[in-house]
N, C-alpha and C positions, 0 to 999 in steps of 0.2 A: 503494499500500500505506500506510494508516493508519499513521502513526507512523514510515514509513519511505520510501515514495513516495507520488506523487498516483497519487490515483484513474486517473489514464490509464493511468499504466504499468502497474497492478493488470490492466485492462484489454488493454493491449498485449502481456502475458505472457500473459494465460489465455489471448487469442483467437491468438495466432500458434502457442503450443506445441498446443494441441487441433487447429488449424489443421492444422500442419506443413509441411514443407517439401521442397524438392529434392535427392535423393538423389548422384547423381555427374556430374560433368561441367562444363561452364563454361556461363556465361550473363554476360548485358550488366551493363554498371553499373561503378562505381570497382574492384568486385574481380571481375569479372566472365571475367579471364582466368585466375582460380586455382581449381584442384578444390577443394571444399570443405572436405577435410580441411588443405588446406594457410590456412585460416581458424580452425582449433584450436589453439590455443597448446600446446606441449609437456606442459604439466603436468595436461593434462586427462586425468582417470580414465574419463569417458563422454561421450561427444557424439552429438547425434541432425540426423539433416538429413532436411528433410521438404517431401514437394511439396505447395505450397498451394492446387494446380490438384485433388485429389485430393478437396476439400471438395465438389465438385459431381458426384462420383459418386455411382449411388444405393444402393451398399455402405457409405459411409460413413455417410451421413445415417441408414439403418435401423441401422449400428453404435450412431450417438450414442443413435439412440431406444431403442434395445433396453437401453442402458446407464443411460437416464434422463438423459443431460446435454444432450439436446436441445434443450429450451426456452433453457434458461442457456446454451448456447451461441449461441443465435441472439441472445437478447438482448446478449449482450458484443460479438457481431462488429457488430450495429446500433448500440450505443452508441458502439462505436471509431468506426464509420464518423461517424457523427453530430457528436460529438466533432471528430474529426482529420482526418478527409477518407479515415483509410485504409482500402481495401477489402482484404479477408483474400484474395478470390478473386485480386486482381490481383498479388498479393508473387510475386516469382522464384522466392526460396528463403527458407527460414530456417533457422538453425543453434542448436541448444542444448547450451550446453557445461558440465559439473561439473567441478571441479578438488579437488573431496572429496564423500564421500558426506554434507554438510552440503548441503540443498538451498538455502541461502541463497549457497553458493559458486561461484554459477553464472551464467551471462550467455546472452543470447539476441541472435542476430543474425537481423535481417530486412531482405532488400534487396528492393528495386522502385522506385517512382517517390514522393516523397513532397512535401509540400507544408510546407515546414520552417517557415514563417510562422503556417499554422494550427496544426500541434502546438505550435508555441510558446505562441500564443495558449490553446490548450487547457490547457497545462501552467501558465501564470501563473494561468487560471482555477480550476485544481482544486489548485493548490499549497497544499498544508495543512502543508507541513513545513517551510517556507521552506526551498526548495531554492537553492542557491548554483548561480551562473551563471561558465562560466567556458569555458576550452579547452583540446584535449592534441592536439600537432602538428597546430594548425591545424583542427582538429575540435572544433566547437561541443558542449559540454555541458553540461548540470545533475547536480548532484552533493550526497550528503549525508555531510558527515564522519561524524554520528553510526551512519549505517546503512552506512560503506563503500561507497554504491552510487552509480552516476552511469546517467546517461541520455546517449548521444552520438547528434546528428542532422546527417545530411544531404541533399540531396535523392535521392541514391541508396540509402543504409541507413540503418538505427537500430540500435544496440546498447542492451541495457539489462540492468543487473543488479551485480554485484559491481564495483568501480572499478577493482580491480587487473586482471580478466581483461578489461574492455572497452578498456581501454588494451592488453592484451596483441593483444587484436585487432585494434585499430587500426594497431597496429605491424606485423603480416602485412600486413592491407590494404597498407600502404604499402612492403610488402616489405623489411621489416626483422624480428627476434624469429625465435623457432625455434616453427617447427608442430609437430603430435605423429606425427612419422614413423613413432611405433611402431605407429600405426593403417594404416600404407600399404596393406601386403599383405594385411591380413582386408577392409580396406575394398574394395581392388580385386578379393578371389575375391569377395565379396557383388555389387558392379556397382551398376546402377541399380535403384530402388523406388521406391515411395512415402513411403516410411520407413524409415531404414535407421539402426540404432544401432551403434556400437562401444563397448566396455567395456574396461577394462584390469582381467581378471578376479583378477590375483594381488593385485591392491588390494582388491576385494570378499571373497576367499574369507575372509577372517577371519570374517567375519560368517557365513557360510555354514557353515562350519566348525562355528560354534557351534551353529548352528541343528539340524545334523545329529545332535550330540551329545545335543541334549535331546530332538529325535524321530528315529531310528534309521528309520523309515518311509521317509523322503523316499527313500530307494532308492539304486541303487549307481551310478547317472549324477554324484549329487553325492560320493558316498565318493570317485571317482575324479577327481574334477574338481581336487584339486590339482595334477596334472599338467597341466592347462589354465592356459595365460597371458591368452588373449583370446578373446573372443567377439563375436559380431555377429547382430544380429537384421534382416530384410528382409521389408517385410510392405506386399504390392501391393492396391489396392482395384481391383476389376472391377463391371464392371456384374452379373455373375453371382457374385459370390462374394470372396474373400479367398484370395492364396495367401503363406503364410509360409515361411521358413526360419530354423533356426535352424545357427551356425555356430560349430564351437569351434574354436580351434589350440591343438593341444597342445604339449607341451614338446620333445615327441621321436616318433619313428616308432613304437615300440612302445608309448607309454603311447595314443597315437593309436587304434591296433589294440585294443589291450584298453577304451578306450572305446567303439567302435563297437561290439563283442560284446557289452559290458555294455547300452548299449542295445538291440540285438538279442535281448537276452535278457531285458527288462524288458519288451518289446512282446510277447513269446511270455506270457510269464506272465499280463500284462494281459489277452491275449487267451483265454487259459484261463478268468480270472475273467470276462470280459462273456459267452462262453458259458454259464457258470451261473447268468447271473442270472435270476430267476424271470419277472422282466417280459418277453414276447419281442421286444414291440415296440420296446424301448431296446435290446437286446442285440442287434437286427437291425442298427439306425441306429449302434450303437456300432462294431460291426463292418466296417461303411460305412466310417466314418471312420478308423478303424484300418488299414484297407486301403490310404488314400491316404496314410498316411507311409510316407517316402521314406528310409532311410538308407544314405548312403554315405559313403568314403573316399578323398581325394586326398591321398598323403602325410600330411602331419601334418594336416590338415585334416578335419573330420567333419561331416558337410552333415546335417542333419533338414530334411526338407520336407514341407509340407503342405496341400492343398486343401481350403478350406471352401465350398462351392458354399451359394447360398440356399437352393435346395434341402433340401439336407442337412442344414441349421440348422433349418430349417420343418420337417421330420420329427422331428430332436432335439426340438424344444421342443413338440409335438405329443404326440410318446411321453411327455415328463414330465409333460406337463398330463392325460395318459390313465392313467397307472400307477395300478395298483389295489393293488401290493405295493410295499413298502419295497425298496431296495437291499441 
């Protein structure tokens, strides 16, 4: 990152975050005995765990192409491999952590097998900011005092981001420090997935509440969200499409019941609106899409599950392209 990290670090961050890593469970490596949340510092307000193997799924590639990121992604992945020998597809898991809404107050952990000497050579070659070299609890580190950033290197893992968070993650790897136990229950409830996100919604609610006041059309789900403390998202990429789950944990049972009722009411209202669309093709496809949404409650948890097949998405895309009347 020009003026902060070297070009190498940018590539590592971009490529790994886009590729995303492994959701739950244990893998090999120096931190292989730890569940992924045990590598997330207790101060985290958001954590993402993703499966790099998902980069080989056809649906992942199609999603990148549809979003217009595919060429950039391939260029970044190839450059990263050329400069450092790091193959995104060979990573075991990656974890992205934020300790505030400021994206710079974050760190990325990538686990796999790394050629430390080759990465060091790339850093020295690309080093535009005179990164200093040192160590933290026996782990080699490059860091910038000005940027408060660091890159920790071992043969089993790489961590890059805000130096304080990097050091906290090293502490957790070595069996010290405090991990984000507050996410333990919702993480367990979500289970395994190609992409798993957990967040402290109470922390983020302030900005959401402000947006709701400015735009009351956001809906009853947001207005009821003051009763939500944690949220989670799970995405699975398959050869035929995408499976998505949104999970909300309410602060009490009555709030969970109310939230579920609000969501169902909103879906019913949306369904009525869709049926009145003048474009029959779009109405038919969206109706099919909405029928795949399943809302359920288990105690204080409210789950919204959605299945997006490639056929359905292609039908929606085709209907949008053929539409003759504005919504």
